DRENTORKOL-3810 file (N, C-alpha, C; in nm, 4 decimals):
REM DRENTORKOL-3810
@n.u->12.1565; n.v->9.4077; n.w->9.9552; ca.u->12.0137; ca.v->9.3928; ca.w->9.9394; c.u->11.9590; c.v->9.5183; c.w->9.8736
@n.u->11.8687; n.v->9.5015; n.w->9.7782; ca.u->11.8040; ca.v->9.6130; ca.w->9.7115; c.u->11.6541; c.v->9.6038; c.w->9.7362
@n.u->11.5987; n.v->9.7074; n.w->9.7915; ca.u->11.4541; ca.v->9.7140; ca.w->9.8122; c.u->11.3943; c.v->9.7848; c.w->9.6916
@n.u->11.2944; n.v->9.7250; n.w->9.6299; ca.u->11.2336; ca.v->9.7835; ca.w->9.5109; c.u->11.1297; c.v->9.8897; c.w->9.5421
@n.u->11.0676; n.v->9.8841; n.w->9.6598; ca.u->10.9658; ca.v->9.9817; ca.w->9.6955; c.u->10.8689; c.v->9.9215; c.w->9.7946
@n.u->10.7599; n.v->9.9890; n.w->9.8168; ca.u->10.6577; ca.v->9.9412; ca.w->9.9094; c.u->10.5667; c.v->9.8393; c.w->9.8425
@n.u->10.5268; n.v->9.7365; n.w->9.9167; ca.u->10.4208; ca.v->9.6469; ca.w->9.8721; c.u->10.2888; c.v->9.6973; c.w->9.9275
@n.u->10.2830; n.v->9.7170; n.w->10.0589; ca.u->10.1619; ca.v->9.7718; ca.w->10.1192; c.u->10.1926; c.v->9.8269; c.w->10.2575
@n.u->10.0979; n.v->9.9035; n.w->10.3093; ca.u->10.1031; ca.v->9.9559; ca.w->10.4449; c.u->9.9814; c.v->9.8995; c.w->10.5168
@n.u->10.0003; n.v->9.8429; n.w->10.6338; ca.u->9.8907; ca.v->9.7826; ca.w->10.7083; c.u->9.8320; c.v->9.8776; c.w->10.8103
@n.u->9.6996; n.v->9.8781; n.w->10.8185; ca.u->9.6279; ca.v->9.9583; ca.w->10.9180; c.u->9.5292; c.v->9.8659; c.w->10.9887
@n.u->9.5414; n.v->9.8563; n.w->11.1202; ca.u->9.4478; ca.v->9.7751; ca.w->11.1977; c.u->9.3271; c.v->9.8604; c.w->11.2370
@n.u->9.2089; n.v->9.8003; n.w->11.2301; ca.u->9.0848; ca.v->9.8709; ca.w->11.2608; c.u->8.9797; c.v->9.7716; c.w->11.3095
@n.u->8.8794; n.v->9.8203; n.w->11.3774; ca.u->8.7701; ca.v->9.7340; ca.w->11.4224; c.u->8.6720; c.v->9.7024; c.w->11.3105
@n.u->8.6703; n.v->9.7840; n.w->11.2038; ca.u->8.5770; ca.v->9.7633; ca.w->11.0926; c.u->8.6505; c.v->9.7807; c.w->10.9597
@n.u->8.7231; n.v->9.6769; n.w->10.9137; ca.u->8.8011; ca.v->9.6879; ca.w->10.7908; c.u->8.7188; c.v->9.7282; c.w->10.6690
@n.u->8.5996; n.v->9.6745; n.w->10.6565; ca.u->8.5169; ca.v->9.7060; ca.w->10.5396; c.u->8.4832; c.v->9.8550; c.w->10.5350
@n.u->8.4419; n.v->9.9109; n.w->10.6474; ca.u->8.4045; ca.v->10.0526; ca.w->10.6512; c.u->8.5243; c.v->10.1434; c.w->10.6234
@n.u->8.6404; n.v->10.1115; n.w->10.6806; ca.u->8.7577; ca.v->10.1955; ca.w->10.6582; c.u->8.8059; c.v->10.1848; c.w->10.5136
@n.u->8.8037; n.v->10.0644; n.w->10.4579; ca.u->8.8414; ca.v->10.0479; ca.w->10.3161; c.u->8.7476; c.v->10.1288; c.w->10.2271
@n.u->8.6187; n.v->10.1246; n.w->10.2578; ca.u->8.5210; ca.v->10.2008; ca.w->10.1794; c.u->8.5498; c.v->10.3505; c.w->10.1867
@n.u->8.5898; n.v->10.3994; n.w->10.3036; ca.u->8.6206; ca.v->10.5416; ca.w->10.3191; c.u->8.7365; c.v->10.5813; c.w->10.2272
@n.u->8.8432; n.v->10.5014; n.w->10.2245; ca.u->8.9577; ca.v->10.5315; ca.w->10.1374; c.u->8.9172; c.v->10.5243; c.w->9.9899
@n.u->8.8304; n.v->10.4320; n.w->9.9547; ca.u->8.7853; ca.v->10.4222; ca.w->9.8157; c.u->8.6964; c.v->10.5405; c.w->9.7787
@n.u->8.6064; n.v->10.5767; n.w->9.8675; ca.u->8.5115; ca.v->10.6848; ca.w->9.8388; c.u->8.5771; c.v->10.8224; c.w->9.8357
@n.u->8.6654; n.v->10.8493; n.w->9.9307; ca.u->8.7202; ca.v->10.9841; ca.w->9.9431; c.u->8.8577; c.v->11.0036; c.w->9.8807
@n.u->8.9362; n.v->10.8968; n.w->9.8644; ca.u->9.0732; ca.v->10.9133; ca.w->9.8171; c.u->9.1032; c.v->10.8360; c.w->9.6882
@n.u->9.0018; n.v->10.7766; n.w->9.6268; ca.u->9.0208; ca.v->10.7153; ca.w->9.4953; c.u->9.0915; c.v->10.5815; c.w->9.4924
@n.u->9.1004; n.v->10.5140; n.w->9.6069; ca.u->9.1581; ca.v->10.3793; ca.w->9.6076; c.u->9.0577; c.v->10.2828; c.w->9.5443
@n.u->9.1070; n.v->10.1692; n.w->9.4973; ca.u->9.0184; ca.v->10.0660; ca.w->9.4427; c.u->9.0452; c.v->9.9339; c.w->9.5141
@n.u->8.9440; n.v->9.8495; n.w->9.5169; ca.u->8.9543; ca.v->9.7210; ca.w->9.5858; c.u->9.0349; c.v->9.6227; c.w->9.5025
@n.u->9.1352; n.v->9.5620; n.w->9.5639; ca.u->9.2133; ca.v->9.4565; ca.w->9.4985; c.u->9.1610; c.v->9.3197; c.w->9.5393
@n.u->9.1488; n.v->9.2995; n.w->9.6710; ca.u->9.1009; ca.v->9.1699; ca.w->9.7182; c.u->9.0586; c.v->9.1799; c.w->9.8638
@n.u->8.9830; n.v->9.0791; n.w->9.9052; ca.u->8.9447; ca.v->9.0634; ca.w->10.0452; c.u->8.9957; c.v->8.9271; c.w->10.0877
@n.u->9.0804; n.v->8.9247; n.w->10.1902; ca.u->9.1390; ca.v->8.7997; ca.w->10.2355; c.u->9.0418; c.v->8.7169; c.w->10.3172
@n.u->9.0761; n.v->8.5915; n.w->10.3432; ca.u->8.9878; ca.v->8.5013; ca.w->10.4169; c.u->8.9599; c.v->8.5468; c.w->10.5596
@n.u->9.0486; n.v->8.6272; n.w->10.6178; ca.u->9.0243; ca.v->8.6761; ca.w->10.7543; c.u->8.9575; c.v->8.8130; c.w->10.7549
@n.u->8.9104; n.v->8.8583; n.w->10.6369; ca.u->8.8393; ca.v->8.9857; ca.w->10.6290; c.u->8.9285; c.v->9.1063; c.w->10.6129
@n.u->9.0545; n.v->9.0832; n.w->10.5739; ca.u->9.1431; ca.v->9.1964; ca.w->10.5501; c.u->9.1251; c.v->9.2455; c.w->10.4059
@n.u->9.1173; n.v->9.3767; n.w->10.3913; ca.u->9.0935; ca.v->9.4399; ca.w->10.2617; c.u->9.2248; c.v->9.4947; c.w->10.2069
@n.u->9.2574; n.v->9.4569; n.w->10.0837; ca.u->9.3694; ca.v->9.5166; ca.w->10.0130; c.u->9.3115; c.v->9.6157; c.w->9.9139
@n.u->9.3449; n.v->9.7431; n.w->9.9325; ca.u->9.2978; ca.v->9.8471; ca.w->9.8421; c.u->9.4201; c.v->9.9154; c.w->9.7812
@n.u->9.4032; n.v->9.9644; n.w->9.6599; ca.u->9.5178; ca.v->10.0121; ca.w->9.5831; c.u->9.4975; c.v->10.1562; c.w->9.5375
@n.u->9.6021; n.v->10.2368; n.w->9.5535; ca.u->9.6039; ca.v->10.3729; ca.w->9.5007; c.u->9.6320; c.v->10.3663; c.w->9.3506
@n.u->9.6024; n.v->10.4725; n.w->9.2777; ca.u->9.6291; ca.v->10.4705; ca.w->9.1338; c.u->9.7747; c.v->10.4395; c.w->9.0972
@n.u->9.8701; n.v->10.4710; n.w->9.1867; ca.u->10.0101; ca.v->10.4395; ca.w->9.1562; c.u->10.0483; c.v->10.2985; c.w->9.1988
@n.u->9.9491; n.v->10.2191; n.w->9.2389; ca.u->9.9608; ca.v->10.0777; ca.w->9.2712; c.u->10.0162; c.v->10.0490; c.w->9.4110
@n.u->10.0352; n.v->10.1504; n.w->9.4941; ca.u->10.0717; ca.v->10.1266; ca.w->9.6339; c.u->9.9455; c.v->10.0816; c.w->9.7053
@n.u->9.9568; n.v->9.9772; n.w->9.7864; ca.u->9.8399; ca.v->9.9209; ca.w->9.8529; c.u->9.8385; c.v->9.9485; c.w->10.0025
@n.u->9.7171; n.v->9.9530; n.w->10.0539; ca.u->9.6929; ca.v->9.9503; ca.w->10.1974; c.u->9.6268; c.v->9.8172; c.w->10.2285
@n.u->9.6691; n.v->9.7547; n.w->10.3373; ca.u->9.5982; ca.v->9.6374; ca.w->10.3886; c.u->9.5255; c.v->9.6829; c.w->10.5137
@n.u->9.3955; n.v->9.6745; n.w->10.5112; ca.u->9.3146; ca.v->9.7176; ca.w->10.6245; c.u->9.2579; c.v->9.5922; c.w->10.6893
@n.u->9.2936; n.v->9.5725; n.w->10.8168; ca.u->9.2668; ca.v->9.4453; ca.w->10.8821; c.u->9.2201; c.v->9.4628; c.w->11.0248
@n.u->9.1661; n.v->9.3555; n.w->11.0797; ca.u->9.1338; ca.v->9.3521; ca.w->11.2219; c.u->9.2627; c.v->9.3465; c.w->11.3015
@n.u->9.2624; n.v->9.4041; n.w->11.4223; ca.u->9.3817; ca.v->9.3922; ca.w->11.5055; c.u->9.4095; c.v->9.2453; c.w->11.5357
@n.u->9.5331; n.v->9.2077; n.w->11.5324; ca.u->9.5718; ca.v->9.0701; ca.w->11.5618; c.u->9.6496; c.v->9.0627; c.w->11.6911
@n.u->9.6927; n.v->8.9445; n.w->11.7241; ca.u->9.7698; ca.v->8.9243; ca.w->11.8466; c.u->9.8935; c.v->9.0131; c.w->11.8438
@n.u->9.9171; n.v->9.0823; n.w->11.9525; ca.u->10.0348; ca.v->9.1670; ca.w->11.9620; c.u->10.0171; c.v->9.3044; c.w->11.9006
@n.u->9.9025; n.v->9.3323; n.w->11.8387; ca.u->9.8816; ca.v->9.4634; ca.w->11.7784; c.u->9.8036; c.v->9.5576; c.w->11.8691
@n.u->9.7433; n.v->9.5070; n.w->11.9745; ca.u->9.6659; ca.v->9.5932; ca.w->12.0630; c.u->9.7550; c.v->9.7040; c.w->12.1166
@n.u->9.7042; n.v->9.8245; n.w->12.1160; ca.u->9.7814; ca.v->9.9369; ca.w->12.1673; c.u->9.8919; c.v->9.9827; c.w->12.0756
@n.u->9.8918; n.v->9.9379; n.w->11.9509; ca.u->10.0006; ca.v->9.9736; ca.w->11.8599; c.u->10.0101; c.v->10.1234; c.w->11.8379
@n.u->9.8993; n.v->10.1963; n.w->11.8557; ca.u->9.9031; ca.v->10.3402; ca.w->11.8357; c.u->9.9961; c.v->10.4110; c.w->11.9330
@n.u->10.0227; n.v->10.3474; n.w->12.0481; ca.u->10.1098; ca.v->10.4091; ca.w->12.1474; c.u->10.2577; c.v->10.3812; c.w->12.1197
@n.u->10.2858; n.v->10.2927; n.w->12.0268; ca.u->10.4240; ca.v->10.2576; ca.w->11.9963; c.u->10.4851; c.v->10.3581; c.w->11.8995
@n.u->10.6165; n.v->10.3655; n.w->11.9004; ca.u->10.6810; ca.v->10.4472; ca.w->11.7992; c.u->10.6748; c.v->10.3717; c.w->11.6678
@n.u->10.6840; n.v->10.4399; n.w->11.5603; ca.u->10.6733; ca.v->10.3737; ca.w->11.4303; c.u->10.6033; c.v->10.4642; c.w->11.3316
@n.u->10.5168; n.v->10.4072; n.w->11.2534; ca.u->10.4541; ca.v->10.4863; ca.w->11.1475; c.u->10.3717; c.v->10.5992; c.w->11.2083
@n.u->10.3807; n.v->10.7148; n.w->11.1450; ca.u->10.3103; ca.v->10.8330; ca.w->11.1940; c.u->10.2033; c.v->10.8809; c.w->11.0966
@n.u->10.2213; n.v->10.8551; n.w->10.9686; ca.u->10.1241; ca.v->10.8994; ca.w->10.8687; c.u->10.1501; c.v->10.8297; c.w->10.7364
@n.u->10.0533; n.v->10.8428; n.w->10.6487; ca.u->10.0678; ca.v->10.8013; ca.w->10.5096; c.u->10.0649; c.v->10.9306; c.w->10.4282
@n.u->10.1596; n.v->10.9500; n.w->10.3417; ca.u->10.1621; ca.v->11.0690; ca.w->10.2558; c.u->10.1201; c.v->11.0268; c.w->10.1149
@n.u->10.0187; n.v->11.0935; n.w->10.0634; ca.u->9.9670; ca.v->11.0658; ca.w->9.9299; c.u->9.9874; c.v->11.1882; c.w->9.8419
@n.u->10.0045; n.v->11.1665; n.w->9.7121; ca.u->10.0247; ca.v->11.2758; ca.w->9.6180; c.u->9.9038; c.v->11.2840; c.w->9.5261
@n.u->9.8146; n.v->11.3822; n.w->9.5469; ca.u->9.7008; ca.v->11.3966; ca.w->9.4565; c.u->9.7454; c.v->11.4599; c.w->9.3247
@n.u->9.6718; n.v->11.4320; n.w->9.2199; ca.u->9.7051; ca.v->11.4889; ca.w->9.0896; c.u->9.6968; c.v->11.6420; c.w->9.0938
@n.u->9.5920; n.v->11.6945; n.w->9.1560; ca.u->9.5770; ca.v->11.8390; ca.w->9.1712; c.u->9.5592; c.v->11.8665; c.w->9.3204
@n.u->9.6643; n.v->11.9144; n.w->9.3821; ca.u->9.6679; ca.v->11.9340; ca.w->9.5271; c.u->9.5519; c.v->12.0206; c.w->9.5760
@n.u->9.5365; n.v->12.1408; n.w->9.5183; ca.u->9.4343; ca.v->12.2345; ca.w->9.5668; c.u->9.2930; c.v->12.1806; c.w->9.5474
@n.u->9.2654; n.v->12.1160; n.w->9.4349; ca.u->9.1332; ca.v->12.0587; ca.w->9.4120; c.u->9.1052; c.v->11.9454; c.w->9.5108
@n.u->9.2060; n.v->11.8634; n.w->9.5385; ca.u->9.1880; ca.v->11.7516; ca.w->9.6314; c.u->9.1588; c.v->11.8031; c.w->9.7728
@n.u->9.2317; n.v->11.9064; n.w->9.8148; ca.u->9.2073; ca.v->11.9651; ca.w->9.9469; c.u->9.0650; c.v->12.0212; c.w->9.9533
@n.u->9.0247; n.v->12.0946; n.w->9.8498; ca.u->8.8896; ca.v->12.1532; ca.w->9.8472; c.u->8.7823; c.v->12.0446; c.w->9.8522
@n.u->8.8046; n.v->11.9348; n.w->9.7819; ca.u->8.7066; ca.v->11.8247; ca.w->9.7811; c.u->8.6911; c.v->11.7634; c.w->9.9199
@n.u->8.8038; n.v->11.7399; n.w->9.9888; ca.u->8.7951; ca.v->11.6830; ca.w->10.1240; c.u->8.7279; c.v->11.7802; c.w->10.2196
@n.u->8.7661; n.v->11.9063; n.w->10.2135; ca.u->8.7060; ca.v->12.0051; ca.w->10.3033; c.u->8.5553; c.v->12.0161; c.w->10.2785
@n.u->8.5139; n.v->12.0086; n.w->10.1526; ca.u->8.3704; ca.v->12.0136; ca.w->10.1204; c.u->8.2972; c.v->11.8936; c.w->10.1792
@n.u->8.3676; n.v->11.7814; n.w->10.1940; ca.u->8.3087; ca.v->11.6614; ca.w->10.2538; c.u->8.3208; c.v->11.6624; c.w->10.4062
@n.u->8.3752; n.v->11.7713; n.w->10.4624; ca.u->8.3897; ca.v->11.7824; ca.w->10.6076; c.u->8.5130; c.v->11.7156; c.w->10.6629
@n.u->8.6050; n.v->11.6754; n.w->10.5758; ca.u->8.7275; ca.v->11.6059; ca.w->10.6180; c.u->8.8400; c.v->11.7087; c.w->10.6269
@n.u->8.8975; n.v->11.7241; n.w->10.7444; ca.u->9.0058; ca.v->11.8208; ca.w->10.7639; c.u->8.9627; c.v->11.9640; c.w->10.7418
@n.u->8.8348; n.v->11.9921; n.w->10.7639; ca.u->8.7802; ca.v->12.1239; ca.w->10.7283; c.u->8.8483; c.v->12.2395; c.w->10.7998
@n.u->8.9027; n.v->12.2175; n.w->10.9191; ca.u->8.9704; ca.v->12.3241; ca.w->10.9924; c.u->9.1227; c.v->12.3154; c.w->10.9825
@n.u->9.1735; n.v->12.2171; n.w->10.9108; ca.u->9.3180; ca.v->12.1997; ca.w->10.8991; c.u->9.3765; c.v->12.2977; c.w->10.7971
@n.u->9.4922; n.v->12.3551; n.w->10.8271; ca.u->9.5523; ca.v->12.4485; ca.w->10.7321; c.u->9.6262; c.v->12.3754; c.w->10.6202
@n.u->9.6426; n.v->12.4448; n.w->10.5103; ca.u->9.7337; ca.v->12.4000; ca.w->10.4054; c.u->9.8666; c.v->12.4689; c.w->10.4348
@n.u->9.9726; n.v->12.3912; n.w->10.4392; ca.u->10.1055; ca.v->12.4456; ca.w->10.4668; c.u->10.1829; c.v->12.4566; c.w->10.3359
@n.u->10.2331; n.v->12.5748; n.w->10.3063; ca.u->10.3084; ca.v->12.5993; ca.w->10.1830; c.u->10.4452; c.v->12.6564; c.w->10.2199
@n.u->10.5510; n.v->12.5865; n.w->10.1767; ca.u->10.6864; ca.v->12.6340; ca.w->10.2037; c.u->10.7386; c.v->12.7147; c.w->10.0847
@n.u->10.8408; n.v->12.7919; n.w->10.1101; ca.u->10.9001; ca.v->12.8757; ca.w->10.0061; c.u->10.9598; c.v->12.7927; c.w->9.8920
@n.u->11.0003; n.v->12.6683; n.w->9.9213; ca.u->11.0607; ca.v->12.5847; ca.w->9.8162; c.u->10.9567; c.v->12.5108; c.w->9.7315
@n.u->10.8266; n.v->12.5413; n.w->9.7524; ca.u->10.7216; ca.v->12.4809; ca.w->9.6709; c.u->10.6578; c.v->12.3568; c.w->9.7309
@n.u->10.7065; n.v->12.3091; n.w->9.8449; ca.u->10.6491; ca.v->12.1909; ca.w->9.9083; c.u->10.5230; c.v->12.2308; c.w->9.9847
@n.u->10.4146; n.v->12.1561; n.w->9.9627; ca.u->10.2869; ca.v->12.1824; ca.w->10.0288; c.u->10.2385; c.v->12.0562; c.w->10.0985
@n.u->10.1734; n.v->12.0747; n.w->10.2140; ca.u->10.1126; ca.v->11.9621; ca.w->10.2844; c.u->9.9743; c.v->12.0001; c.w->10.3350
@n.u->9.8925; n.v->11.8981; n.w->10.3487; ca.u->9.7599; ca.v->11.9119; ca.w->10.4091; c.u->9.7352; c.v->11.7844; c.w->10.4880
@n.u->9.7255; n.v->11.7967; n.w->10.6214; ca.u->9.7071; ca.v->11.6822; ca.w->10.7090; c.u->9.5604; c.v->11.6669; c.w->10.7474
@n.u->9.5145; n.v->11.5407; n.w->10.7535; ca.u->9.3791; ca.v->11.5091; ca.w->10.7963; c.u->9.3815; c.v->11.3683; c.w->10.8538
@n.u->9.2709; n.v->11.3251; n.w->10.9109; ca.u->9.2648; ca.v->11.1895; ca.w->10.9657; c.u->9.1524; c.v->11.1117; c.w->10.8988
@n.u->9.1727; n.v->10.9800; n.w->10.8929; ca.u->9.0650; ca.v->10.8934; ca.w->10.8455; c.u->8.9701; c.v->10.8695; c.w->10.9628
@n.u->8.8613; n.v->10.7959; n.w->10.9436; ca.u->8.7650; ca.v->10.7764; ca.w->11.0531; c.u->8.8215; c.v->10.7055; c.w->11.1757
@n.u->8.9332; n.v->10.6359; n.w->11.1629; ca.u->8.9941; ca.v->10.5664; ca.w->11.2759; c.u->9.0981; c.v->10.6523; c.w->11.3479
@n.u->9.1216; n.v->10.7737; n.w->11.2972; ca.u->9.2203; ca.v->10.8620; ca.w->11.3590; c.u->9.3603; c.v->10.8462; c.w->11.3032
@n.u->9.3781; n.v->10.7634; n.w->11.1992; ca.u->9.5087; ca.v->10.7506; ca.w->11.1351; c.u->9.5390; c.v->10.8785; c.w->11.0586
@n.u->9.6609; n.v->10.9295; n.w->11.0733; ca.u->9.6985; ca.v->11.0537; ca.w->11.0076; c.u->9.7378; c.v->11.0263; c.w->10.8629
@n.u->9.6763; n.v->11.1028; n.w->10.7744; ca.u->9.7037; ca.v->11.0964; ca.w->10.6314; c.u->9.7388; c.v->11.2385; c.w->10.5904
@n.u->9.8279; n.v->11.2528; n.w->10.4941; ca.u->9.8455; ca.v->11.3873; ca.w->10.4417; c.u->9.8718; c.v->11.3845; c.w->10.2937
@n.u->9.8306; n.v->11.4930; n.w->10.2302; ca.u->9.8636; ca.v->11.5155; ca.w->10.0901; c.u->9.9971; c.v->11.5875; c.w->10.0871
@n.u->10.0826; n.v->11.5463; n.w->9.9963; ca.u->10.2130; ca.v->11.6097; ca.w->9.9777; c.u->10.2255; c.v->11.6527; c.w->9.8324
@n.u->10.2792; n.v->11.7681; n.w->9.8131; ca.u->10.2986; ca.v->11.8195; ca.w->9.6778; c.u->10.4348; c.v->11.8872; c.w->9.6719
@n.u->10.5241; n.v->11.8288; n.w->9.5936; ca.u->10.6544; ca.v->11.8891; ca.w->9.5692; c.u->10.6489; c.v->11.9617; c.w->9.4362
@n.u->10.7230; n.v->12.0689; n.w->9.4249; ca.u->10.7346; ca.v->12.1346; ca.w->9.2958; c.u->10.7899; c.v->12.0321; c.w->9.1973
@n.u->10.7257; n.v->12.0135; n.w->9.0851; ca.u->10.7616; ca.v->11.9153; ca.w->8.9821; c.u->10.7525; c.v->11.7717; c.w->9.0312
@n.u->10.6858; n.v->11.7476; n.w->9.1442; ca.u->10.6648; ca.v->11.6118; ca.w->9.1979; c.u->10.7925; c.v->11.5298; c.w->9.2113
@n.u->10.9066; n.v->11.5960; n.w->9.2224; ca.u->11.0368; ca.v->11.5284; ca.w->9.2357; c.u->11.0608; c.v->11.4277; c.w->9.1245
@n.u->10.9904; n.v->11.4384; n.w->9.0132; ca.u->11.0074; ca.v->11.3457; ca.w->8.9022; c.u->10.9457; c.v->11.2100; c.w->8.9252
@n.u->10.8653; n.v->11.1945; n.w->9.0292; ca.u->10.8115; ca.v->11.0641; ca.w->9.0672; c.u->10.7060; c.v->11.0120; c.w->8.9697
@n.u->10.6330; n.v->11.1014; n.w->8.9073; ca.u->10.5158; ca.v->11.0593; ca.w->8.8303; c.u->10.5276; c.v->11.0969; c.w->8.6833
@n.u->10.6408; n.v->11.0708; n.w->8.6254; ca.u->10.6601; ca.v->11.1026; ca.w->8.4829; c.u->10.6656; c.v->10.9769; c.w->8.4016
END
């Protein structure tokens, strides 16, 4: 079996519209579609999607389960993106972590408490060429 990549990452929330708007306003996602049950598909510039939906059966308490811990995004300009979020009050007290090998991270949370971080590898590991 060969996996080609991610289709989307799902995030359950009590207000899908508001959370989708936050990702569009602050992180540059765009709206792809709104499903019949009110789930929002939003897309990053590299075409990776988030599905933001109401909690469904069996999803209650999912935050306590092991599994996904964060979404890592790669901004075009790491330092400018961090400064923009901090200016908007997002992650304002969070440090930027810089390793000797050139890898940088900046962790913050969305309004629902989901952990998001910016990742920057030296030369972007060739991902965006």
